[in-house]
C-alpha positions in Angstrom: 60.9 -17.5 -2.0 64.1 -15.6 -2.9 63.9 -12.6 -5.1 64.6 -13.2 -8.8 68.2 -12.3 -9.6 68.4 -13.8 -13.1 68.2 -17.1 -14.9 70.3 -20.0 -13.7 71.6 -22.8 -15.8 69.2 -25.3 -14.2 66.3 -23.2 -15.3 66.9 -24.5 -18.9 66.5 -28.1 -18.1 63.5 -30.1 -19.3 62.6 -30.7 -15.6 61.0 -27.9 -13.6 62.2 -29.2 -10.3 64.3 -26.7 -8.4 63.2 -23.8 -10.6 61.3 -20.7 -9.4 61.7 -18.1 -12.1 58.1 -18.6 -13.4 56.6 -17.7 -10.1 54.6 -14.4 -9.6 57.1 -13.5 -6.9 59.9 -13.9 -9.4 60.2 -13.1 -13.1 56.5 -13.8 -13.6 55.7 -11.0 -11.2 58.1 -8.6 -12.8 56.6 -9.2 -16.3 53.1 -8.8 -14.9 54.1 -5.5 -13.3 55.5 -4.2 -16.6 52.5 -5.3 -18.6 50.0 -3.8 -16.1 51.9 -0.5 -16.1 50.6 0.0 -19.6 47.6 -2.3 -20.0 46.1 -2.3 -16.5 45.1 -5.3 -14.4 43.7 -7.2 -17.4 46.9 -9.1 -17.9 48.3 -12.0 -15.8 51.1 -14.5 -15.9 50.9 -18.3 -15.2 53.6 -20.9 -14.9 52.8 -23.6 -17.5 52.3 -26.9 -15.6 55.4 -29.1 -15.8 57.1 -26.9 -18.4 59.8 -24.2 -18.0 57.5 -21.7 -19.6 55.5 -18.6 -18.6 52.1 -18.0 -20.3 51.0 -14.3 -20.4 47.4 -13.4 -21.4 44.4 -11.3 -20.7 42.7 -13.0 -17.8 39.3 -13.1 -19.4 40.6 -14.7 -22.6 42.8 -17.4 -21.1 42.0 -20.8 -19.6 44.2 -22.2 -16.8 45.3 -25.0 -16.7 45.7 -24.7 -20.4 43.7 -27.8 -21.4 42.6 -26.5 -24.8 44.2 -24.6 -27.7 44.4 -20.8 -27.2 46.5 -17.7 -27.9 49.0 -16.3 -25.4 52.3 -14.6 -25.0 55.1 -16.8 -23.6 58.6 -17.0 -22.2 60.2 -20.4 -22.5 63.5 -21.6 -21.1 64.6 -24.4 -23.3 67.8 -26.5 -23.1 69.5 -24.5 -26.0 67.7 -21.1 -25.9 65.5 -18.6 -24.1 62.5 -18.1 -26.4 59.7 -15.5 -26.1 56.9 -14.1 -28.2 53.3 -14.9 -29.2 51.7 -18.3 -29.8 48.4 -18.9 -31.5 47.3 -22.5 -31.3 45.2 -24.1 -34.0 41.7 -25.4 -33.7 40.7 -22.6 -31.3 38.4 -19.6 -31.4 41.6 -17.4 -31.2 43.1 -19.2 -34.3 39.9 -18.8 -36.3 39.7 -15.1 -35.4 43.3 -14.6 -36.4 42.8 -16.3 -39.7 39.6 -14.2 -40.3 41.4 -11.0 -39.6 44.4 -11.9 -41.7 42.1 -12.5 -44.6 39.7 -9.6 -44.2 41.7 -6.9 -42.3 44.8 -5.5 -44.1 46.0 -4.0 -40.8 46.7 -7.5 -39.5 49.2 -8.3 -42.2 50.7 -4.8 -41.9 51.2 -5.3 -38.2 52.9 -8.7 -38.7 55.3 -7.4 -41.3 56.1 -4.4 -39.2 56.9 -6.5 -36.2 59.1 -8.8 -38.4 60.9 -5.8 -39.8 61.5 -4.0 -36.5 62.4 -6.9 -34.2 64.5 -10.1 -34.7 61.4 -12.3 -35.0 60.5 -15.5 -36.7 57.0 -16.5 -37.8 56.5 -20.3 -38.1 54.6 -23.3 -36.8 56.4 -24.7 -33.8 55.0 -28.2 -34.1 58.3 -29.2 -35.8 61.7 -27.6 -36.2 61.1 -27.6 -40.0 58.1 -25.3 -39.8 55.4 -27.7 -39.1 52.3 -27.5 -41.3 53.7 -24.3 -42.9 56.8 -26.1 -44.1 59.1 -23.2 -43.2 59.3 -19.8 -41.6 59.5 -16.1 -42.3 62.1 -13.6 -41.1 63.5 -10.3 -42.2 67.0 -10.8 -43.6 69.0 -8.0 -45.3 66.1 -5.7 -44.9 63.6 -7.8 -46.8 61.0 -10.4 -46.0 62.5 -13.9 -46.5 60.9 -17.3 -46.6 63.0 -20.1 -45.4 61.9 -23.5 -46.7 62.1 -26.0 -43.9 63.5 -23.1 -41.9 66.9 -23.5 -43.6 66.7 -22.5 -47.3 66.1 -18.8 -47.8 64.4 -17.1 -50.7 62.8 -13.6 -51.2 59.1 -13.6 -50.2 56.2 -11.3 -51.1 53.9 -10.0 -48.4 50.8 -11.8 -49.5 52.6 -15.1 -49.2 51.9 -15.0 -45.4 48.1 -14.9 -45.6 48.1 -17.3 -48.6 50.1 -20.0 -46.8 48.2 -19.6 -43.5 44.8 -19.6 -45.3 45.8 -22.9 -47.0 46.1 -24.7 -43.7 43.1 -26.7 -42.6 41.0 -24.8 -40.1 41.3 -27.6 -37.5 45.0 -28.3 -38.1 47.2 -29.0 -35.1 49.1 -25.8 -35.6 51.2 -23.9 -33.1 51.8 -20.6 -34.9 54.4 -18.5 -33.2 55.9 -15.0 -33.7 59.0 -15.2 -31.5 62.7 -14.5 -30.9 65.3 -16.4 -29.0 68.8 -16.1 -27.6 71.3 -18.7 -26.4 71.0 -19.8 -22.8 74.4 -18.4 -21.8 73.3 -14.9 -22.9 70.0 -15.2 -20.9 72.0 -16.2 -17.8 74.3 -13.2 -18.3 71.3 -10.8 -18.3 71.1 -11.3 -14.5 68.5 -9.0 -12.9 67.8 -7.2 -16.2 65.9 -10.1 -17.7 62.4 -8.5 -17.4 63.4 -5.2 -18.9 65.0 -7.1 -21.8 62.0 -9.3 -22.4 59.3 -6.7 -22.1 59.8 -4.6 -25.3 59.0 -7.4 -27.6 56.2 -8.8 -25.4 54.6 -5.3 -25.2 55.0 -4.9 -29.0 53.1 -8.1 -29.6 50.1 -7.2 -27.4 48.1 -5.5 -30.2 48.4 -8.5 -32.4 47.4 -10.8 -29.5 44.4 -8.6 -28.8 43.3 -9.0 -32.5 43.2 -12.7 -31.8 41.1 -12.7 -28.6 38.8 -9.7 -29.1 37.0 -7.7 -31.8 35.4 -9.3 -34.9 32.8 -11.9 -34.4 33.1 -14.8 -36.8 
């Protein structure tokens, strides 16, 4: 397999045929190396079956193939954008633990708001482009937390709106909560060999929140 030299336009198709960037000898391996340099050998990368997406997780907390909801970091090459961040899928132990922490541990909300304020992240439910069961998304805009109804109509938000809306969702809801960022495909292709070093800062910053979902409090 040739060394990873950067994303190609064909990597952003809905078909994975002809792509190799997810492989552990390509970008998957570069991301794993960067994660393990800080967090040791606990972390691994997997190419999601049939999808142009890498899943990143603590080996002991991830099931492959992903045949049930769980939490994981991800890098997804979509037709219009390269997207990367953290996903917490509903109706899972990880989702229930996240909700419990968000309700009972103030540090969880503090961490989410800090991440939103420092990085160009969006918090939403990916089950639809309008914000899924949440009905919208949160971002920081003009240095303040902003709620975008249907991910289009902005209004100022208070911090406690995040745990309130998430707690209002049914525990077994088909939610795909994500804290992520994205760039246009042309920009990702222009990164060339520097893709891993550009992706890693946000992925590394999300690890503590991911760990809150998969470890710690028993519920």
